[in-house]
C-alpha positions in Angstrom: 22.6 -6.6 -10.4 24.3 -5.6 -7.1 25.0 -8.5 -4.7 22.4 -8.7 -2.0 23.7 -7.3 1.3 26.4 -5.1 -0.3 26.3 -1.3 0.0 25.4 -1.0 -3.6 22.4 -3.3 -3.2 21.3 -1.3 -0.1 21.4 2.0 -2.0 19.6 0.4 -5.0 16.9 -1.2 -2.8 16.3 2.1 -0.9 16.1 4.0 -4.2 13.6 1.6 -5.6 11.7 1.6 -2.3 11.4 5.4 -2.5 10.1 5.1 -6.1 7.5 2.7 -4.9 6.5 5.0 -2.0 6.2 7.9 -4.4 3.9 6.1 -6.9 1.9 4.3 -4.2 1.4 7.8 -2.6 0.3 9.1 -6.0 -2.1 6.2 -6.4 -3.6 6.7 -3.0 -4.1 10.4 -3.8 -5.7 9.7 -7.1 -7.9 7.1 -5.6 -8.9 9.4 -2.8 -9.9 12.1 -5.3 -11.9 9.5 -7.2 -13.6 8.4 -4.1 -15.0 11.9 -3.7 -17.1 11.5 -6.8 -17.5 7.7 -7.2 -17.7 4.5 -5.1 -14.2 3.6 -4.2 -14.7 -0.1 -4.9 -15.6 0.7 -8.6 -12.5 2.9 -8.8 -10.2 0.2 -7.5 -11.8 -2.6 -9.5 -11.5 -0.7 -12.8 -7.8 0.0 -12.1 -7.2 -3.6 -11.3 -8.8 -4.9 -14.4 -7.1 -2.5 -16.9 -3.7 -3.0 -15.4 -4.1 -6.8 -15.4 -4.8 -6.6 -19.2 -1.7 -4.4 -19.7 0.5 -6.8 -17.7 -0.8 -9.8 -19.7 0.0 -8.0 -22.9 3.4 -7.2 -21.6 4.1 -10.8 -20.6 2.9 -12.0 -24.0 4.9 -9.5 -26.1 8.0 -10.2 -24.0 7.6 -14.0 -24.3 8.4 -14.4 -20.6 8.4 -18.0 -19.4 5.4 -19.0 -17.4 6.1 -19.1 -13.6 6.2 -22.2 -11.6 3.0 -23.2 -9.8 4.3 -22.2 -6.3 5.4 -18.7 -7.3 2.2 -18.1 -9.3 0.1 -19.2 -6.3 2.1 -17.0 -3.9 1.5 -14.0 -6.1 -2.2 -14.8 -6.6 -2.8 -15.4 -2.9 -1.1 -12.1 -2.2 -3.5 -10.3 -4.6 -6.6 -12.0 -3.2 -5.8 -11.4 0.5 -4.7 -7.9 -0.3 -8.1 -7.1 -1.8 -9.8 -8.6 1.3 -7.5 -6.5 3.5 -8.5 -3.4 1.6 -12.2 -4.0 2.3 -11.6 -4.6 6.0 -9.5 -1.3 6.0 -12.4 0.7 4.5 -14.8 -0.9 7.0 -12.5 0.0 9.9 -12.2 3.6 8.7 -16.0 3.9 8.6 -16.4 2.7 12.2 -14.3 5.1 14.3 -11.4 7.5 14.6 -9.8 7.3 11.2 -6.4 8.7 12.2 -5.8 6.1 14.9 -7.0 3.2 12.7 -5.0 4.3 9.7 -1.9 4.7 11.9 -2.3 1.2 13.3 -2.8 -0.3 9.8 0.2 1.6 8.3 2.5 0.5 11.2 1.5 -3.2 10.9 1.9 -3.0 7.1 5.6 -2.3 7.6 6.1 -4.3 10.8 5.0 -7.7 9.4 7.5 -7.9 6.5 10.2 -6.3 8.7 9.8 -9.0 11.3 9.8 -11.7 8.6 12.9 -10.1 7.1 14.7 -10.1 10.4 13.8 -13.7 11.0 14.7 -14.9 7.5 17.8 -12.7 6.8 19.1 -11.9 10.3 19.8 -8.5 11.8 21.0 -5.8 9.5 23.8 -3.4 10.3 23.2 -1.2 13.4 22.6 1.9 11.3 20.0 0.1 9.2 18.4 -1.2 12.4 18.1 2.3 13.7 16.7 3.3 10.4 14.0 0.6 10.7 13.0 1.9 14.1 12.9 5.5 12.9 10.8 4.4 9.9 8.2 2.9 12.2 8.0 6.1 14.2 7.7 8.1 11.0 4.8 6.0 9.7 2.9 6.4 13.0 3.5 10.2 13.0 2.5 10.6 9.4 -0.6 8.4 9.5 -1.9 9.5 12.9 -2.8 13.2 12.5 -3.6 13.6 16.2 -7.1 14.9 15.5 -8.4 12.2 17.9 -6.9 11.2 21.2 -5.9 7.5 21.3 -8.9 5.3 21.7 -11.4 8.2 21.8 -14.6 7.2 19.9 -12.8 4.3 18.3 -14.7 1.0 18.8 -12.4 -2.0 19.6 -13.8 -3.7 16.5 -12.4 -0.9 14.3 -8.9 -1.3 15.8 -9.2 -5.1 15.4 -10.2 -4.8 11.7 -7.5 -2.2 11.2 -4.9 -4.5 12.7 -6.1 -7.4 10.5 -5.9 -5.3 7.4 -2.4 -4.1 8.3 -1.3 -7.6 8.8 -2.9 -8.6 5.5 -1.1 -5.7 3.6 2.2 -6.8 5.3 1.7 -10.4 4.3 1.1 -9.2 0.7 4.5 -7.6 0.7 6.1 -10.8 1.8 4.3 -12.8 -0.9 5.3 -10.3 -3.6 9.0 -11.0 -2.7 8.5 -14.8 -2.7 6.6 -14.7 -6.0 9.4 -12.6 -7.6 11.9 -15.6 -7.3 10.4 -16.8 -10.6 10.4 -13.4 -12.3 9.2 -9.9 -11.2 6.8 -9.3 -14.0 4.9 -12.5 -13.6 4.8 -11.9 -9.8 3.0 -8.7 -10.5 0.7 -10.3 -13.0 -0.3 -13.2 -10.8 -0.9 -10.8 -7.9 -3.1 -8.7 -10.2 -5.0 -11.8 -11.3 -5.7 -12.7 -7.7 -6.6 -9.1 -7.0 -9.1 -9.0 -9.8 -10.7 -12.2 -8.6 -10.9 -10.8 -5.1 -12.4 -7.5 -6.2 -15.0 -9.4 -8.4 -16.1 -11.4 -5.4 -16.3 -8.3 -3.3 -18.4 -6.5 -5.9 -20.7 -9.5 -6.3 -21.3 -10.3 -2.6 -20.1 -7.5 -0.3 -20.2 -4.1 -2.0 -24.0 -4.1 -2.9 -24.8 -4.4 0.8 -22.4 -1.6 1.9 -24.0 1.3 3.8 -23.4 4.7 2.3 -19.9 6.1 2.9 -18.0 2.8 3.5 -15.5 3.8 0.8 -12.5 6.1 0.5 -8.8 6.6 0.6 -6.3 9.0 2.2 -8.1 12.1 1.0 -11.5 10.8 2.2 -10.0 10.0 5.6 -9.3 13.6 6.1 -12.6 14.7 4.6 -15.3 12.4 5.9 -18.0 14.8 4.7 -17.0 13.9 1.1 -18.5 10.4 1.3 -21.3 9.8 -1.2 -24.1 7.3 -1.4 -23.2 4.1 -3.2 -26.1 4.5 -5.5 -24.8 7.8 -6.9 -22.5 6.4 -9.6 -21.3 8.9 -12.1 -19.9 8.0 -15.5 -16.1 8.2 -16.0 -15.1 6.5 -12.7 -12.8 4.3 -14.7 -10.6 7.1 -15.8 -9.3 7.9 -12.3 -9.4 4.2 -11.6 -7.0 3.5 -14.4 -4.6 6.3 -13.3 -4.7 5.0 -9.7 -4.2 1.4 -10.9 -1.2 2.2 -13.1 0.5 4.2 -10.3 -0.3 1.3 -7.9 1.2 -1.2 -10.4 4.3 1.0 -10.8 4.6 1.0 -7.0 4.3 -2.8 -6.9 7.1 -3.0 -9.4 9.3 -0.7 -7.5 8.8 -2.5 -4.2 9.2 -6.0 -5.7 12.4 -4.9 -7.4 13.6 -3.3 -4.1 12.9 -6.5 -2.2 14.4 -8.7 -4.9 17.6 -6.5 -5.0 18.2 -6.1 -1.3 16.8 -6.9 2.1 13.0 -7.4 2.5 12.8 -5.4 5.7 14.6 -2.4 4.3 12.5 -2.4 1.1 9.3 -2.8 3.0 10.0 0.0 5.5 11.0 2.5 2.8 8.1 1.6 0.6 5.7 1.9 3.5 6.5 5.6 3.9 4.1 6.3 1.0 1.4 8.1 3.1 3.9 11.0 3.4 3.9 11.4 -0.4 0.1 11.4 -0.4 0.1 14.2 2.2 2.6 16.1 0.2 0.4 15.9 -2.9 -2.6 17.0 -0.9 -0.6 20.0 0.3 0.6 21.0 -3.2 -2.6 20.2 -5.2 -5.4 20.7 -2.7 -3.6 23.2 -0.4 -4.2 20.9 2.6 -1.6 21.8 5.1 -0.1 18.9 7.1 -0.3 18.9 10.8 2.7 19.5 12.9 2.8 15.9 13.8 2.8 14.9 10.2 5.5 17.4 9.3 7.7 15.9 12.1 7.0 12.4 10.7 8.3 13.5 7.3 11.5 14.7 8.9 11.9 11.5 10.8 11.2 9.6 7.6 14.0 11.4 5.8 16.4 10.5 8.7 15.2 6.9 8.4 15.9 6.8 4.7 19.4 8.2 5.2 20.3 5.6 7.8 18.9 2.8 5.7 21.0 3.9 2.8 24.3 3.7 4.7 
């Protein structure tokens, strides 16, 4: 494994972060497609459950040593609070201007681990620092389509919930890295255990009282008319849920390896560019053309990746 902080580790970390962004973007795309036909909570929960079983089998067949209590709890807490952040994110999207809320959430998802990485690991090289700044700009441009003017028809509560969910997602990325100190695979497994418990609690106590349409993903954000009543549950929701769950787990693996190999801030920023890959998939598969702002964001993201790789 390359030494942390070396040029080789930076290249490896950025490459793994890009792999995470790609699979996370694919997961969000698949989940958004599933949310057009099924309640998003059931899609997410089915993917969480199946991937947890696969991870447990992998750990058992590999005879990996059990993690220490601290690392296990760090991963499990990350999974639980990530599930709660997901529910808050869906709620925020249902309350106001989706583009502005999603942009705020995406920016904080990257900003929280970046600030933690700068505090714990010190400042990176000037080129990498410039890449972090450009990465933040790219996330804002990609997530915020510009279809709503800032603050227009967006209740303050929606922005508040979006900010909390973004901070929760960012904290989850930090906990993933900390949990990986005792093994990457068990870090993913403990996080998925926490996620399944969180989703079970949500389905038991929160989801039955949702109003119609309080679900969705990147695709539903751009197509609010695709929301369906929660009572209209079609069979086969688990198929798209498993696909989204597997892609999400692959993204978790790529990000955790990236953060374990190199700097946390670099890994978090590159991995957080995943909305760009969701938009690219929507353009190729659904013929949904990105806005000029989003196209510019993708160009800025490319420049950010180049600088972070140097």
